[in-house]
C-alpha positions in Angstrom: 51.5 24.8 75.7 53.8 27.6 74.7 50.6 30.3 75.4 50.6 29.2 79.4 54.4 29.2 79.5 54.1 32.8 78.3 51.3 33.7 80.8 52.6 31.9 83.8 56.3 33.4 83.4 54.7 37.1 82.3 53.0 36.6 85.9 56.5 35.6 87.9 57.3 38.7 86.2 55.0 40.9 87.2 54.3 39.5 91.1 58.2 40.1 91.1 58.5 43.4 90.1 55.8 44.1 92.5 57.8 42.6 95.6 61.0 44.4 95.1 58.4 48.2 94.0 56.3 47.4 97.0 57.3 50.1 99.5 56.5 52.9 97.0 53.8 51.5 95.9 52.5 51.5 99.7 54.2 54.7 100.7 53.7 57.1 97.7 55.4 60.3 99.1 54.6 63.3 97.2 57.3 65.3 96.2 58.2 67.5 99.6 57.3 71.0 100.0 58.9 73.8 103.0 56.8 73.1 106.2 57.9 76.6 108.5 56.7 77.9 111.5 53.6 80.5 111.5 52.0 82.2 113.9 50.6 79.6 116.3 52.2 76.8 114.0 55.2 75.8 115.0 57.8 73.5 113.5 59.3 71.1 115.8 62.3 68.7 115.8 63.0 65.3 117.7 65.1 62.2 118.4 68.7 62.1 117.5 70.4 63.3 115.0 70.4 60.4 112.6 67.1 59.7 112.7 65.4 62.5 113.6 62.1 63.7 113.9 59.7 66.3 112.5 55.8 67.7 114.0 54.2 71.0 113.7 52.9 71.8 116.9 49.4 74.4 118.0 49.6 74.1 122.3 46.7 73.3 123.8 44.4 76.0 125.5 45.2 75.6 129.6 44.7 72.2 130.7 43.2 71.4 127.0 44.2 68.2 125.2 46.2 68.0 122.1 45.8 65.7 118.9 48.6 63.8 117.8 47.5 63.0 114.2 49.6 61.2 111.8 48.6 61.8 107.7 48.1 59.8 104.9 50.2 57.9 102.7 49.8 60.2 99.7 50.7 63.5 102.1 52.6 65.8 104.1 53.0 67.8 106.5 52.6 70.8 104.8 49.0 69.7 104.4 47.8 69.1 107.8 48.2 73.2 108.6 44.1 74.0 108.1 43.0 71.1 110.4 45.8 72.5 113.0 43.9 75.4 112.6 40.5 73.8 113.4 41.9 71.9 116.4 43.7 75.1 117.7 39.9 77.5 117.5 38.9 75.1 119.9 41.1 75.2 122.6 42.8 72.2 121.5 46.4 71.7 120.9 47.6 69.8 117.5 51.1 67.1 116.6 51.0 66.8 113.0 53.8 63.4 112.7 55.5 63.4 109.9 56.6 60.0 108.8 60.1 59.1 107.1 60.5 58.9 103.9 58.2 61.9 103.3 58.3 66.1 103.4 61.4 67.7 105.4 61.6 63.7 106.3 62.4 63.0 102.4 65.8 61.7 102.6 64.9 58.6 105.2 64.3 55.4 104.5 60.3 54.2 104.8 59.4 51.6 106.2 56.8 50.3 109.0 58.7 49.9 112.0 60.5 52.8 110.8 56.9 55.1 110.9 56.7 54.1 114.1 59.9 53.9 115.9 59.6 57.6 114.7 55.6 57.7 115.7 56.8 56.4 119.5 59.4 59.2 119.1 56.9 61.7 118.7 54.9 60.4 121.8 58.2 60.5 124.6 58.9 64.1 123.1 55.5 65.5 123.8 55.4 64.0 127.6 59.1 64.9 128.3 59.4 68.2 125.8 56.0 69.3 125.8 54.6 67.9 129.3 51.5 66.2 128.1 50.4 63.6 130.1 48.5 60.6 128.7 44.9 61.4 129.7 45.2 65.1 127.2 46.4 62.9 124.5 44.3 61.7 121.7 45.3 59.6 119.2 44.8 60.4 115.4 45.4 58.4 111.9 44.1 59.1 108.4 44.3 56.0 106.1 48.0 54.5 106.6 48.1 57.0 109.4 45.4 54.2 111.2 48.4 52.4 111.5 50.9 54.2 113.6 48.3 55.4 115.5 46.7 52.1 115.9 49.9 51.2 117.1 50.5 53.4 119.9 47.4 53.1 121.0 47.8 48.9 121.5 51.7 50.1 123.6 48.9 51.9 125.6 49.2 55.7 124.9 46.1 57.7 124.6 43.2 58.1 126.3 41.1 58.2 122.7 41.3 58.0 119.3 39.9 58.8 115.9 40.5 56.6 112.4 39.7 58.6 109.4 39.2 56.1 106.5 40.6 53.4 108.5 41.7 50.2 107.0 42.3 46.2 109.1 45.6 45.7 108.0 47.8 46.3 104.6 47.5 43.3 103.0 43.9 43.1 103.3 42.9 46.5 101.5 46.4 44.9 98.9 44.9 41.8 98.3 41.4 43.5 97.4 42.8 45.3 94.7 45.5 42.8 93.6 43.6 39.4 94.2 45.6 37.8 91.7 48.0 38.4 93.7 49.9 36.2 96.4 50.0 39.2 98.4 50.2 38.3 101.9 53.1 36.9 102.2 54.5 39.0 99.9 54.1 42.3 101.9 56.8 43.0 104.2 55.0 46.3 106.2 51.7 44.9 107.4 49.9 47.3 109.9 47.4 44.9 111.4 44.9 47.3 111.9 42.0 44.1 113.5 44.5 42.6 115.5 45.7 45.5 117.4 42.0 46.9 117.9 41.4 43.5 120.2 44.3 45.1 123.3 42.8 48.7 122.8 40.2 49.1 124.8 40.3 53.4 125.0 37.5 55.3 122.9 37.4 55.1 119.7 35.3 57.0 116.5 35.8 55.9 113.3 35.2 57.9 110.2 34.1 55.9 107.0 33.2 56.8 103.2 30.4 55.1 102.4 31.9 54.6 98.8 35.7 54.9 99.5 37.1 53.0 97.0 40.5 52.5 98.5 40.2 51.3 101.7 36.0 50.3 101.2 33.6 51.0 103.7 33.8 46.7 104.8 37.3 47.9 107.0 36.0 50.5 109.3 32.8 48.4 109.8 35.0 45.5 110.6 37.3 47.1 113.0 33.8 49.1 114.3 32.9 45.8 115.9 36.5 44.7 116.7 37.0 47.2 119.1 35.8 46.9 122.4 34.5 50.1 122.7 33.6 51.8 119.3 31.3 53.9 116.9 31.6 54.3 113.3 30.4 57.3 111.6 29.4 56.4 108.7 29.5 59.4 105.6 27.1 58.5 103.4 28.2 59.9 99.1 32.5 60.3 100.2 34.6 58.4 99.0 38.6 57.7 100.6 39.9 61.4 99.6 37.1 64.5 100.0 36.0 62.2 103.7 36.2 65.1 105.5 34.6 67.9 103.3 32.3 65.6 102.9 31.4 64.9 105.9 31.7 68.9 106.9 31.1 70.6 110.1 29.1 68.3 111.8 32.1 66.0 111.5 34.3 68.4 112.5 32.3 69.0 115.4 32.3 65.4 116.3 36.2 64.9 116.3 36.1 68.3 117.7 33.8 66.9 121.0 35.7 63.6 121.1 38.5 65.0 121.2 37.4 67.3 124.2 35.9 64.6 125.7 32.5 66.2 125.8 29.2 65.1 124.2 29.6 62.4 121.1 
């Protein structure tokens, strides 16, 4: 009986620790790196001083689309320059939005609501200051960023949606990694992409690695089956962090043509 009590007590301690530390685990921001304007790439600020947002901006060719990109949970704004350059070379604009608590916004608090608020402010900046209309806006999210992109799409923003290694919801991901913890009851931040998918009726492309060990391929497949209009691109042999590297030029070409609204 004593052994059982010890085991139960240890489980309770672990569960309580996970509950207290959950946001550090869900949002493991890397050490902030400096971000500076360079060439066509511009660091822009938006929103009120109390919750100021930051983004990297590359202007599109005349009348071209703009990809609004949200990075993964272990990334930051400083690492998005290469992707920005790839789009820029095709005349596609690029607005990479930083999360509160990451990079130049490291001092801010991170949560689902804070991320969605910053994403919404970024769209407002895109519309009002950069004069890019909805029909030229492509929402794009990688991993954690898929939650921000889906939240905006469900709110009626964007004409197209690209999801890279997306999840059904954060509780679904956590339950897969911690099956012995009641994570569905404990998680404060949900990012329920699967529920939102039912309300998103714009064209969607989902790119997912076949052997993703962080967000299993089954999540991308379930989302593709839930969106009213979605295509699933499977990258064979790819995991979570090597998705675009494994996909290579064919996946980039797919993303570019989708953003441009040309042959898919």
